[in-house]
gemmi code that builds the backbone of each chain (N, CA, C; Angstrom):
import gemmi

chains = {
    "A": [
        ("MET", (88.113, 106.463, 92.092), (88.176, 106.071, 93.342), (88.947, 106.559, 94.400)),
        ("GLY", (88.774, 106.566, 95.618), (89.567, 107.295, 96.579), (89.142, 108.853, 96.950)),
        ("GLU", (88.565, 109.347, 96.479), (88.362, 110.930, 96.374), (86.678, 110.635, 97.279)),
        ("GLU", (85.859, 109.569, 96.507), (84.708, 109.497, 97.867), (85.261, 109.001, 99.071)),
        ("LEU", (86.283, 108.563, 99.407), (86.631, 108.262, 100.850), (87.471, 109.184, 101.583)),
        ("ASN", (87.473, 110.700, 100.747), (88.122, 111.797, 101.240), (86.991, 112.377, 101.734)),
        ("ALA", (85.622, 112.673, 101.458), (84.646, 113.139, 101.458), (84.224, 113.198, 102.987)),
        ("SER", (84.044, 114.396, 103.567), (83.705, 114.762, 104.661), (82.335, 114.283, 105.300)),
        ("PRO", (81.971, 113.310, 106.151), (81.053, 112.548, 106.762), (79.877, 114.158, 106.913)),
        ("HIS", (80.327, 114.589, 107.190), (79.559, 115.861, 107.642), (78.618, 116.645, 106.441)),
        ("GLU", (79.138, 116.336, 105.397), (78.749, 117.448, 104.438), (77.213, 116.826, 104.119)),
        ("GLY", (76.223, 117.486, 104.718), (74.975, 117.431, 104.413), (74.168, 115.647, 104.236)),
        ("LYS", (75.265, 115.200, 105.006), (74.508, 113.565, 105.133), (75.013, 113.143, 106.456)),
        ("THR", (74.101, 111.900, 107.000), (74.554, 111.548, 108.180), (75.697, 110.746, 108.087)),
        ("ILE", (76.286, 110.691, 109.449), (77.147, 109.422, 109.472), (76.836, 108.296, 108.910)),
        ("GLU", (75.843, 107.930, 109.102), (75.456, 106.300, 108.756), (75.617, 106.399, 106.849)),
        ("GLN", (74.867, 107.595, 106.455), (74.828, 107.290, 105.050), (76.168, 107.804, 104.337)),
        ("ALA", (77.221, 108.357, 105.200), (78.631, 108.764, 104.543), (78.863, 107.256, 104.918)),
        ("PHE", (78.937, 106.480, 106.035), (79.792, 105.341, 106.258), (79.465, 104.145, 105.187)),
        ("ASN", (77.407, 104.233, 104.807), (77.139, 103.358, 103.937), (77.557, 103.684, 102.524)),
        ("GLU", (78.241, 105.002, 102.274), (78.727, 105.160, 100.768), (79.497, 104.808, 100.853)),
        ("ILE", (80.993, 104.640, 101.835), (82.484, 104.293, 101.850), (82.461, 102.784, 101.809)),
        ("CYS", (81.504, 101.860, 102.312), (81.845, 100.488, 102.850), (81.866, 99.810, 101.049)),
        ("PRO", (80.948, 100.150, 100.712), (81.193, 99.291, 99.065), (82.671, 99.272, 98.740)),
        ("TYR", (83.033, 100.933, 98.565), (84.508, 100.899, 97.982), (85.821, 100.174, 99.074)),
        ("LEU", (85.428, 99.837, 100.193), (86.464, 99.180, 101.209), (86.149, 97.612, 100.464)),
        ("ILE", (85.266, 97.510, 101.010), (84.514, 96.157, 100.396), (85.187, 95.539, 98.948)),
        ("ALA", (85.205, 96.290, 97.979), (86.237, 96.391, 96.637), (87.159, 95.963, 96.946)),
        ("MET", (87.927, 96.668, 97.770), (89.530, 96.925, 98.071), (89.705, 95.540, 98.790)),
        ("GLY", (88.585, 94.868, 99.366), (89.123, 93.620, 99.716), (88.872, 93.573, 101.717)),
        ("CYS", (88.337, 94.454, 102.341), (87.903, 94.729, 103.834), (86.396, 93.990, 103.966)),
        ("SER", (86.360, 93.269, 104.807), (85.431, 92.596, 104.889), (84.046, 93.821, 105.795)),
        ("TYR", (83.182, 93.020, 105.468), (81.802, 93.638, 105.788), (82.062, 94.136, 107.391)),
        ("ASP", (82.739, 92.699, 107.956), (82.541, 92.824, 109.555), (83.568, 93.616, 109.905)),
        ("ASP", (84.669, 93.269, 109.564), (85.769, 94.408, 109.541), (85.706, 95.820, 109.541)),
        ("PHE", (84.910, 96.258, 108.312), (84.405, 97.898, 107.786), (83.664, 97.914, 109.201)),
        ("TRP", (82.778, 97.590, 109.786), (81.434, 97.641, 110.847), (81.841, 97.463, 112.098)),
        ("TYR", (82.199, 96.497, 112.462), (83.044, 96.006, 113.511), (84.081, 96.126, 114.251)),
        ("ASN", (85.214, 96.049, 113.283), (86.641, 96.391, 114.057), (86.603, 97.544, 114.227)),
        ("ASP", (88.138, 98.025, 114.692), (88.782, 99.115, 115.041), (88.665, 99.942, 113.421)),
        ("THR", (87.982, 101.068, 113.978), (88.296, 102.067, 112.458), (89.403, 102.267, 111.428)),
        ("ASP", (90.309, 101.884, 112.134), (92.048, 102.041, 111.653), (92.302, 101.015, 110.613)),
        ("ILE", (91.747, 100.096, 110.682), (91.820, 98.423, 109.673), (91.479, 99.115, 108.546)),
        ("ALA", (90.350, 100.192, 108.059), (90.117, 100.288, 106.563), (91.579, 101.007, 105.909)),
        ("LYS", (91.875, 101.912, 107.088), (93.313, 102.749, 106.216), (94.039, 101.605, 106.029)),
        ("GLN", (94.707, 100.496, 106.451), (95.440, 99.537, 105.935), (95.049, 99.001, 104.489)),
        ("TYR", (93.551, 98.878, 104.532), (93.139, 98.397, 103.249), (93.379, 99.544, 102.065)),
        ("LEU", (93.283, 101.027, 102.599), (93.179, 101.843, 101.809), (94.670, 101.740, 100.999)),
        ("LYS", (95.860, 101.665, 101.997), (97.009, 101.849, 102.016), (97.647, 100.561, 100.856)),
        ("ALA", (96.937, 99.224, 101.220), (97.053, 97.990, 100.570), (96.660, 98.324, 99.123)),
        ("HIS", (95.325, 99.165, 98.970), (95.017, 99.419, 97.525), (95.860, 100.233, 96.602)),
        ("GLU", (96.131, 101.240, 97.299), (97.392, 102.259, 96.647), (98.430, 101.237, 96.343)),
        ("ILE", (98.544, 100.108, 96.999), (100.228, 99.264, 96.731), (99.865, 98.720, 95.475)),
        ("LYS", (98.677, 97.805, 95.406), (98.241, 97.019, 94.258), (98.041, 98.078, 92.974)),
        ("ARG", (97.525, 99.246, 93.033), (97.473, 100.206, 92.125), (98.613, 100.425, 91.418)),
        ("ARG", (99.663, 100.571, 91.962), (101.029, 100.789, 91.675), (101.409, 99.755, 90.801)),
        ("GLN", (101.240, 98.399, 91.805), (101.977, 97.140, 90.775), (101.071, 96.636, 89.789)),
        ("GLU", (100.116, 97.260, 89.856), (99.249, 97.154, 88.722), (100.066, 97.979, 87.142)),
        ("ASN", (100.048, 98.881, 88.134), (100.607, 100.351, 86.948), (101.803, 99.806, 86.370)),
        ("GLU", (102.673, 99.162, 87.287), (104.099, 99.080, 86.814), (103.993, 97.469, 86.096)),
        ("ARG", (103.181, 96.908, 86.248), (102.955, 95.516, 85.373), (102.565, 96.199, 84.060)),
        ("LEU", (101.516, 96.964, 83.829), (101.080, 97.603, 82.612), (102.331, 98.200, 81.443)),
        ("TRP", (103.386, 99.009, 82.472), (104.168, 100.059, 81.807), (105.325, 98.626, 81.155)),
        ("LEU", (105.639, 97.644, 82.034), (106.150, 96.552, 81.678), (105.912, 95.794, 80.519)),
        ("GLN", (104.903, 96.005, 80.276), (104.014, 94.708, 79.457), (104.069, 95.884, 77.954)),
        ("GLY", (103.490, 97.176, 78.166), (104.122, 97.771, 77.264), (105.462, 98.298, 76.493)),
        ("TYR", (106.287, 98.241, 77.411), (108.036, 98.185, 76.952), (108.255, 96.643, 76.225)),
        ("TYR", (107.665, 95.807, 76.747), (107.898, 94.549, 75.963), (107.559, 94.510, 74.332)),
        ("PHE", (106.149, 95.382, 74.368), (105.553, 95.750, 73.130), (106.411, 96.156, 72.291)),
        ("TYR", (106.861, 97.286, 73.110), (108.003, 98.392, 72.566), (108.884, 97.690, 71.617)),
        ("VAL", (109.881, 97.062, 72.503), (110.834, 96.166, 72.238), (110.444, 95.289, 71.205)),
        ("ALA", (109.723, 94.384, 71.021), (109.191, 93.415, 70.013), (108.946, 94.476, 68.683)),
        ("LEU", (107.978, 95.350, 68.987), (108.039, 96.486, 67.781), (108.965, 96.708, 66.722)),
        ("CYS", (110.023, 97.298, 67.803), (111.755, 97.969, 67.054), (112.162, 96.728, 66.302)),
        ("ASP", (112.038, 95.626, 67.407), (112.795, 94.360, 66.565), (112.394, 93.587, 65.226)),
        ("VAL", (111.024, 94.331, 64.892), (110.339, 93.782, 63.723), (110.414, 94.886, 62.772)),
        ("ALA", (110.373, 96.272, 63.535), (110.493, 97.282, 62.231), (111.354, 97.438, 61.232)),
        ("PRO", (112.631, 96.907, 61.088), (113.380, 96.963, 59.649), (112.623, 96.023, 58.841)),
        ("VAL", (111.529, 95.239, 59.065), (111.134, 94.513, 58.210), (109.747, 95.305, 57.658)),
        ("LEU", (109.330, 96.251, 58.504), (108.272, 96.674, 58.352), (108.504, 97.862, 57.314)),
        ("ASN", (109.654, 98.044, 56.810), (109.891, 99.149, 56.162), (109.586, 98.804, 54.759)),
        ("ALA", (108.956, 99.621, 54.002), (108.804, 99.152, 52.396), (110.316, 99.235, 51.766)),
        ("PHE", (110.877, 99.959, 52.281), (112.024, 100.347, 51.204), (112.986, 99.605, 52.031)),
        ("ALA", (113.190, 98.637, 53.113), (114.003, 97.678, 53.499), (114.812, 97.291, 52.330)),
        ("LYS", (116.101, 96.974, 52.570), (116.698, 96.162, 51.708), (116.722, 94.650, 51.825)),
        ("LYS", (116.619, 93.897, 50.891), (116.520, 92.286, 50.537), (117.105, 91.367, 51.910)),
        ("GLY", (116.745, 90.936, 52.181), (117.362, 90.089, 52.940), (117.349, 90.638, 54.603)),
        ("THR", (116.808, 91.423, 54.691), (116.513, 92.367, 55.811), (115.818, 91.002, 57.191)),
        ("LYS", (116.415, 90.944, 58.215), (115.895, 89.727, 58.979), (115.284, 90.749, 60.424)),
        ("VAL", (114.350, 90.089, 60.803), (113.912, 90.667, 62.318), (114.635, 90.453, 62.828)),
        ("GLN", (114.853, 91.262, 64.620), (115.610, 90.745, 65.624), (114.869, 89.506, 66.358)),
        ("PRO", (115.242, 88.906, 67.133), (114.709, 87.495, 67.868), (114.118, 88.162, 69.010)),
        ("TYR", (112.875, 87.988, 69.142), (112.230, 88.187, 70.439), (113.214, 87.709, 71.752)),
        ("PRO", (113.498, 88.613, 73.170), (114.570, 88.110, 73.872), (113.910, 86.442, 74.258)),
        ("ASN", (115.400, 86.173, 74.689), (115.206, 84.432, 75.314), (114.203, 84.328, 76.858)),
        ("GLU", (114.632, 85.553, 77.238), (114.111, 85.452, 78.635), (113.624, 86.867, 78.965)),
        ("PRO", (112.987, 87.233, 80.312), (112.458, 88.595, 80.674), (113.386, 88.997, 80.774)),
        ("PHE", (112.820, 90.502, 81.072), (114.049, 91.388, 81.613), (114.076, 91.001, 82.796)),
        ("ALA", (115.568, 91.294, 83.236), (115.954, 91.458, 84.913), (115.468, 92.812, 85.519)),
        ("LEU", (114.706, 92.483, 86.277), (114.021, 94.126, 86.974), (114.656, 93.898, 88.443)),
        ("THR", (114.935, 93.184, 89.367), (115.936, 93.090, 90.383), (116.981, 93.155, 90.140)),
        ("MET", (117.671, 93.853, 91.227), (119.244, 93.699, 91.214), (119.768, 92.157, 91.513)),
        ("GLU", (118.987, 91.531, 91.844), (119.451, 90.344, 92.304), (119.433, 89.486, 90.781)),
        ("GLU", (118.350, 89.966, 90.222), (118.090, 89.011, 88.732), (119.300, 89.773, 87.926)),
        ("ILE", (119.703, 91.121, 88.150), (120.521, 91.574, 87.005), (122.047, 90.871, 87.687)),
        ("ALA", (122.462, 90.816, 88.875), (123.750, 89.920, 89.378), (123.815, 88.866, 89.074)),
        ("GLU", (122.647, 88.133, 89.108), (122.474, 86.686, 88.671), (122.859, 86.562, 86.878)),
        ("ARG", (122.512, 87.655, 86.238), (122.581, 87.516, 84.616), (123.889, 87.851, 84.709)),
        ("ARG", (124.363, 88.814, 85.247), (125.607, 89.036, 84.800), (126.700, 88.059, 85.282)),
        ("GLU", (126.594, 87.477, 86.383), (127.415, 86.154, 86.730), (127.336, 84.715, 85.314)),
        ("GLN", (125.921, 84.831, 85.008), (125.864, 83.872, 83.645), (126.322, 84.154, 82.600)),
        ("GLU", (126.381, 85.671, 82.499), (127.142, 86.013, 81.268), (128.898, 86.041, 81.135)),
        ("GLU", (129.140, 86.189, 82.714), (130.717, 85.928, 82.763), (130.658, 84.526, 82.826)),
        ("GLN", (130.066, 83.584, 83.449), (130.461, 82.527, 83.156), (130.778, 81.577, 81.288)),
        ("GLU", (129.517, 82.216, 80.956), (129.246, 81.957, 79.389), (130.891, 82.265, 78.558)),
        ("ARG", (131.517, 83.526, 79.106), (132.354, 84.256, 78.677), (133.594, 83.364, 78.916)),
        ("GLN", (134.161, 82.860, 80.262), (134.843, 82.239, 80.784), (135.277, 80.611, 79.875)),
        ("ASN", (133.558, 80.264, 79.768), (133.621, 79.262, 78.784), (134.234, 79.278, 77.540)),
        ("ARG", (133.725, 80.165, 76.848), (134.154, 80.519, 75.338), (135.430, 80.148, 75.280)),
        ("LEU", (136.096, 81.430, 76.262), (137.510, 81.817, 76.062), (138.228, 80.288, 76.295)),
        ("GLN", (137.803, 79.502, 77.593), (138.220, 78.175, 77.627), (138.184, 77.234, 76.289)),
        ("ASN", (137.143, 76.975, 75.710), (137.039, 76.493, 74.324), (137.797, 77.212, 73.299)),
        ("LEU", (138.144, 78.373, 73.268), (139.067, 78.676, 72.479), (140.385, 78.493, 72.265)),
        ("LYS", (140.700, 78.589, 73.838), (142.239, 77.971, 74.411), (142.216, 76.460, 73.904)),
        ("GLU", (141.708, 75.771, 74.195), (141.403, 74.446, 73.769), (141.582, 73.974, 71.970)),
        ("LYS", (140.799, 74.911, 71.506), (141.322, 74.782, 69.967), (142.783, 75.471, 69.709)),
        ("LEU", (142.687, 76.519, 70.341), (144.148, 76.807, 69.658), (145.267, 75.777, 70.259)),
        ("LYS", (145.437, 75.065, 71.265), (145.969, 73.956, 71.603), (145.945, 72.944, 70.861)),
        ("GLU", (144.892, 72.367, 70.395), (144.811, 71.306, 69.063), (145.630, 71.519, 68.257)),
        ("MET", (144.984, 72.992, 67.811), (145.769, 73.491, 66.375), (147.294, 73.696, 66.295)),
        ("SER", (148.081, 73.858, 67.461), (149.246, 74.275, 67.562), (149.758, 72.829, 67.602)),
        ("LYS", (149.160, 71.673, 68.175), (149.804, 70.299, 68.097), (149.772, 69.572, 66.816)),
        ("LYS", (148.315, 70.069, 65.959), (148.385, 69.664, 64.558), (149.254, 69.902, 64.064)),
        ("GLY", (149.667, 71.598, 64.121), (150.820, 72.171, 63.097), (152.214, 71.734, 63.740)),
        ("GLU", (152.178, 70.966, 64.577), (153.920, 70.434, 65.011), (153.871, 68.849, 64.431)),
    ],
    "B": [
        ("MET", (95.173, 102.907, 116.668), (93.431, 103.160, 117.060), (93.576, 103.104, 118.818)),
        ("GLY", (93.134, 104.573, 119.206), (93.603, 104.781, 120.334), (92.233, 104.158, 121.156)),
        ("LYS", (92.687, 104.067, 122.760), (91.556, 103.333, 123.691), (91.975, 103.865, 125.076)),
        ("ILE", (90.283, 104.088, 125.712), (90.758, 104.484, 127.144), (90.535, 103.242, 127.955)),
        ("VAL", (91.210, 103.186, 129.088), (91.110, 102.044, 129.521), (90.546, 102.736, 130.910)),
        ("ILE", (89.416, 102.514, 131.679), (88.568, 102.671, 132.609), (88.676, 101.737, 133.894)),
        ("LYS", (89.400, 101.894, 135.330), (89.335, 100.902, 136.067), (89.044, 101.664, 137.271)),
        ("ASN", (88.407, 100.210, 138.057), (87.589, 100.908, 139.469), (88.646, 100.470, 140.576)),
        ("GLU", (88.149, 100.418, 141.817), (88.902, 99.978, 143.026), (89.446, 98.393, 143.137)),
        ("ALA", (87.943, 98.133, 142.683), (88.227, 96.614, 142.721), (88.902, 95.778, 141.615)),
        ("GLY", (89.573, 96.813, 140.648), (90.573, 95.843, 139.916), (89.341, 95.459, 138.565)),
        ("LYS", (88.332, 95.986, 138.298), (87.473, 95.331, 137.033), (87.608, 96.876, 136.093)),
        ("SER", (88.105, 96.482, 134.676), (88.320, 97.215, 134.135), (87.420, 96.932, 132.574)),
        ("TYR", (87.552, 98.437, 132.149), (86.664, 98.146, 130.646), (87.711, 99.181, 130.020)),
        ("GLU", (87.513, 98.700, 128.225), (88.578, 99.332, 127.439), (87.153, 100.109, 126.548)),
        ("LEU", (87.514, 101.196, 126.275), (86.764, 102.042, 125.452), (86.991, 102.389, 124.557)),
        ("ALA", (86.320, 102.127, 123.590), (86.681, 102.091, 121.639), (85.464, 102.421, 120.877)),
        ("PHE", (85.690, 103.130, 119.862), (84.458, 103.099, 119.124), (84.601, 101.813, 117.753)),
        ("ASN", (83.729, 101.832, 117.415), (83.703, 101.284, 115.556), (82.721, 101.662, 114.940)),
        ("ARG", (82.677, 101.555, 113.877), (81.601, 102.128, 113.096), (79.991, 102.007, 113.228)),
        ("SER", (79.685, 100.668, 113.786), (78.524, 100.654, 114.093), (78.171, 100.999, 115.178)),
        ("ALA", (78.872, 100.847, 116.622), (78.888, 101.995, 117.471), (78.751, 103.516, 117.458)),
        ("ILE", (79.091, 103.958, 116.178), (79.060, 105.215, 116.055), (77.724, 105.834, 115.252)),
        ("VAL", (77.155, 104.640, 114.636), (75.851, 104.903, 113.776), (74.629, 104.227, 114.937)),
        ("ARG", (75.024, 103.622, 115.773), (74.106, 103.091, 116.737), (73.911, 104.717, 117.650)),
        ("MET", (75.089, 105.204, 118.013), (74.611, 106.031, 118.524), (74.044, 107.485, 117.841)),
        ("GLU", (74.383, 107.708, 116.474), (73.529, 108.407, 115.704), (72.034, 108.269, 115.870)),
        ("LYS", (71.663, 107.072, 115.723), (70.418, 106.647, 115.845), (69.380, 106.965, 116.745)),
        ("ALA", (70.405, 106.979, 118.145), (69.939, 107.334, 119.586), (69.679, 108.876, 119.682)),
        ("GLY", (70.351, 109.479, 118.816), (70.218, 110.703, 119.186), (71.408, 111.711, 119.076)),
        ("PHE", (72.498, 111.340, 119.181), (74.113, 111.617, 119.445), (74.224, 112.683, 118.635)),
        ("LYS", (74.706, 113.947, 118.823), (75.350, 114.624, 118.049), (76.288, 115.245, 118.979)),
        ("ALA", (77.624, 115.390, 118.163), (78.901, 115.960, 118.935), (78.788, 117.060, 119.324)),
        ("GLU", (78.004, 117.809, 118.288), (78.162, 119.234, 118.241), (77.162, 119.749, 119.373)),
        ("ASN", (76.464, 118.825, 119.807), (75.679, 119.334, 121.002), (76.225, 119.118, 122.588)),
        ("ILE", (77.516, 118.806, 122.686), (77.884, 118.583, 123.786), (78.152, 119.819, 124.679)),
        ("GLU", (78.076, 121.403, 124.324), (78.149, 122.532, 125.052), (76.307, 122.666, 125.538)),
        ("LYS", (75.374, 122.272, 124.122), (74.228, 122.968, 124.461), (73.065, 121.698, 125.514)),
        ("GLU", (73.560, 120.675, 125.098), (72.911, 119.712, 126.329), (74.075, 118.689, 126.573)),
        ("PRO", (74.365, 118.899, 127.353), (75.893, 118.425, 127.852), (75.715, 116.775, 128.783)),
        ("LEU", (74.482, 116.859, 129.330), (74.053, 115.696, 130.215), (73.945, 114.733, 129.153)),
        ("SER", (72.524, 115.318, 128.141), (72.162, 114.021, 127.301), (73.563, 113.566, 126.309)),
        ("THR", (74.343, 114.404, 125.952), (75.248, 113.949, 124.950), (76.271, 113.020, 125.933)),
        ("VAL", (76.543, 113.509, 126.880), (77.858, 112.169, 127.614), (77.178, 111.158, 127.769)),
        ("VAL", (76.057, 111.071, 128.108), (75.518, 109.862, 128.379), (75.356, 108.877, 127.238)),
        ("LEU", (75.038, 109.639, 125.723), (74.958, 108.705, 124.794), (76.428, 108.689, 124.459)),
        ("LEU", (77.466, 109.541, 124.275), (79.067, 109.004, 124.043), (79.389, 108.036, 124.929)),
        ("MET", (79.019, 107.907, 126.196), (79.523, 106.655, 127.403), (78.909, 105.102, 126.737)),
        ("ARG", (77.560, 105.686, 126.658), (77.068, 104.377, 125.688), (77.868, 103.887, 124.638)),
        ("GLY", (77.869, 104.954, 123.590), (78.792, 104.464, 122.424), (80.386, 103.790, 122.495)),
        ("ALA", (81.012, 104.124, 123.904), (82.359, 104.179, 123.952), (82.018, 102.383, 124.504)),
        ("PHE", (80.886, 102.028, 125.446), (81.230, 100.665, 125.242), (80.114, 99.568, 124.382)),
        ("TYR", (79.801, 99.957, 123.323), (79.262, 99.594, 122.596), (80.162, 98.298, 121.719)),
        ("LYS", (81.339, 98.923, 121.603), (82.236, 97.667, 120.354), (82.793, 96.768, 121.416)),
        ("ASN", (83.216, 97.168, 122.499), (83.656, 96.106, 123.110), (83.017, 94.945, 123.947)),
        ("TYR", (81.977, 95.925, 124.468), (80.656, 95.296, 125.429), (79.774, 95.209, 124.796)),
        ("PRO", (79.420, 94.700, 123.545), (77.815, 94.801, 122.942), (76.445, 93.556, 123.586)),
        ("GLN", (77.329, 93.206, 124.855), (76.012, 92.492, 125.364), (75.528, 93.372, 126.438)),
        ("LEU", (76.125, 94.464, 126.875), (75.624, 95.551, 128.250), (74.711, 96.184, 127.622)),
        ("ALA", (73.579, 96.205, 128.625), (72.367, 96.918, 128.282), (72.576, 98.671, 128.318)),
        ("ASP", (72.215, 99.479, 127.961), (72.238, 100.876, 128.180), (72.427, 101.142, 129.628)),
        ("GLU", (71.208, 100.569, 130.480), (71.315, 101.261, 131.867), (72.104, 100.350, 132.509)),
        ("GLU", (72.897, 99.256, 132.485), (74.141, 99.014, 132.805), (75.398, 99.472, 132.312)),
        ("ILE", (75.104, 100.323, 131.372), (76.672, 100.948, 131.080), (76.322, 102.379, 131.610)),
        ("ASP", (75.340, 102.671, 131.894), (75.100, 103.992, 132.888), (75.257, 103.720, 134.183)),
        ("ALA", (75.107, 102.471, 134.605), (75.409, 102.303, 135.949), (76.823, 102.512, 136.104)),
        ("ILE", (77.541, 101.877, 135.346), (79.208, 101.728, 135.372), (79.333, 103.440, 135.452)),
        ("CYS", (79.036, 104.145, 134.549), (79.020, 105.188, 134.036), (78.858, 106.376, 135.566)),
        ("ASP", (77.981, 106.081, 136.422), (77.758, 106.899, 137.136), (78.931, 106.574, 138.458)),
        ("GLU", (79.397, 105.720, 138.302), (80.580, 105.428, 139.058), (82.351, 106.103, 138.494)),
        ("ILE", (82.142, 106.497, 137.256), (83.119, 107.077, 136.820), (83.407, 109.103, 137.194)),
        ("GLU", (84.135, 109.191, 137.594), (84.152, 110.485, 137.596), (84.480, 111.066, 136.788)),
        ("MET", (83.428, 111.774, 135.941), (83.157, 112.785, 134.426), (83.994, 114.210, 134.833)),
        ("ASP", (85.042, 114.258, 134.598), (85.779, 115.742, 134.496), (85.626, 115.775, 132.948)),
        ("GLU", (86.192, 116.696, 133.165), (86.547, 117.651, 131.433), (87.310, 117.036, 130.842)),
        ("ALA", (88.150, 116.775, 131.120), (89.509, 116.005, 130.605), (89.330, 114.582, 130.072)),
        ("PHE", (88.480, 113.914, 130.865), (88.208, 112.322, 130.797), (87.110, 112.496, 129.497)),
        ("ILE", (86.113, 113.553, 129.236), (85.109, 113.798, 128.487), (85.621, 114.023, 127.133)),
        ("LYS", (86.629, 114.876, 127.322), (87.092, 115.344, 126.077), (87.839, 114.259, 125.429)),
        ("ALA", (88.752, 113.767, 126.282), (89.530, 112.185, 125.729), (88.670, 111.485, 124.781)),
        ("VAL", (87.509, 111.280, 125.818), (86.461, 110.087, 125.104), (86.026, 110.791, 123.691)),
        ("MET", (85.823, 112.134, 123.869), (85.052, 112.837, 122.617), (86.441, 112.632, 121.515)),
        ("GLU", (87.331, 112.956, 121.829), (88.552, 112.944, 120.801), (88.592, 111.489, 120.033)),
        ("LEU", (88.113, 110.323, 120.670), (88.422, 109.132, 120.626), (87.153, 108.751, 119.550)),
        ("TYR", (85.912, 109.234, 119.811), (84.880, 109.451, 118.958), (84.992, 109.852, 117.514)),
        ("ALA", (85.558, 111.029, 117.817), (86.453, 111.881, 116.621), (86.878, 111.093, 115.608)),
        ("GLU", (88.234, 110.810, 116.527), (89.253, 110.197, 115.435), (88.632, 108.675, 114.870)),
        ("ALA", (87.616, 108.099, 115.456), (86.677, 107.310, 114.519), (86.108, 107.045, 113.794)),
        ("VAL", (85.228, 108.540, 113.881), (84.880, 109.100, 112.639), (85.193, 109.397, 111.650)),
        ("LEU", (86.669, 110.125, 111.656), (86.951, 110.802, 110.674), (88.434, 109.972, 110.489)),
        ("SER", (88.076, 108.966, 110.706), (89.510, 107.538, 110.330), (89.765, 107.714, 109.016)),
        ("LEU", (88.714, 107.419, 107.747), (89.039, 107.689, 106.523), (88.964, 108.781, 105.637)),
        ("ASN", (88.807, 110.137, 106.616), (88.783, 111.110, 105.529), (90.592, 111.921, 105.738)),
        ("GLY", (91.221, 111.712, 106.083), (92.229, 111.792, 106.119), (92.581, 113.363, 107.369)),
        ("GLN", (91.336, 113.578, 108.080), (91.270, 115.035, 108.748), (91.973, 114.845, 109.991)),
        ("ASN", (92.004, 113.275, 110.544), (92.281, 113.071, 112.005), (93.960, 113.015, 111.822)),
        ("LYS", (94.493, 113.817, 113.200), (95.706, 113.855, 113.333), (95.952, 112.482, 113.982)),
        ("ASN", (97.134, 112.233, 114.303), (97.465, 110.763, 115.144), (97.548, 111.422, 116.610)),
        ("THR", (96.116, 111.028, 117.081), (95.718, 111.717, 118.230), (95.361, 110.445, 119.383)),
        ("SER", (96.200, 109.191, 119.075), (96.195, 107.937, 119.687), (96.575, 108.220, 120.687)),
        ("LYS", (96.283, 107.851, 122.291), (96.485, 107.939, 123.266), (95.980, 106.843, 123.991)),
        ("ASN", (96.888, 106.354, 124.946), (96.511, 105.238, 126.023), (95.732, 105.791, 127.162)),
        ("PHE", (95.230, 106.846, 127.165), (94.175, 107.433, 128.434), (94.006, 106.400, 129.561)),
        ("LYS", (94.473, 106.591, 130.807), (94.163, 105.380, 131.996), (93.232, 106.219, 132.339)),
        ("TRP", (92.097, 105.545, 133.238), (91.247, 106.153, 133.714), (91.208, 105.355, 135.102)),
        ("GLU", (91.411, 106.253, 136.097), (91.058, 105.292, 137.292), (90.280, 105.991, 138.232)),
        ("LYS", (89.115, 105.527, 138.950), (88.297, 106.475, 139.752), (88.766, 105.827, 141.391)),
        ("ASN", (89.108, 107.096, 142.185), (89.928, 107.050, 143.533), (88.992, 106.690, 144.500)),
    ],
}
model = gemmi.Model(1)
for chain_id, residues in chains.items():
    chain = gemmi.Chain(chain_id)
    for i, (resn, *xyz) in enumerate(residues, 1):
        res = gemmi.Residue()
        res.name, res.seqid = resn, gemmi.SeqId(i, " ")
        for name, pos in zip(("N", "CA", "C"), xyz):
            atom = gemmi.Atom()
            atom.name, atom.element = name, gemmi.Element(name[0])
            atom.pos, atom.b_iso = gemmi.Position(*pos), 0.0
            res.add_atom(atom)
        chain.add_residue(res)
    model.add_chain(chain)
structure = gemmi.Structure()
structure.add_model(model)
structure.setup_entities()
């Protein structure tokens, strides 16, 4: 889709025919019938641009879905091997979705750092207890 | 989207613009842009009527003609309206350059 919209309206057609052909595509993109026929002709460009953005978002979503699938497959791959050693286990599926935005990545790092500090604190307390017991 | 504003001495103004409905109505009335040199008079009449259809659909053709009789139709003005028409027709096929102008037209 899209090539239809690039066709010149003068190529053996009346302008009305060309508009009538384009109209359903624009309606499918979310443009209303009234906007197409009665509003500024430029409004359709915004719908085209929005459609392009939506298409890219959809493509990214599908890519991400494929990536999750790939990761899941890699995680279970060891047990799919017929010659796998006894006791081979699958990797658990990630507990949370991948961090995609910089904000999410920073949030995760902060969370990891907090967890690390907590573990360190616990270890210190345990060491303190052990040294008390030793005395 | 380009537009042309015409204003008379009394301060009455009209905003000329095209939409797809107006373009189709012009085509049905026999407007062909390529006829501007062969049949300039009738082509300009249809062009001007079309320029009013979007914002003034209530005006009859005769009323539009009467308004247009008061406009000084020089080449620059007709060219500007023609560009506005072309911009609207070609708005989706990527051939139109960004020619939007706010052409102010006043009758002296």
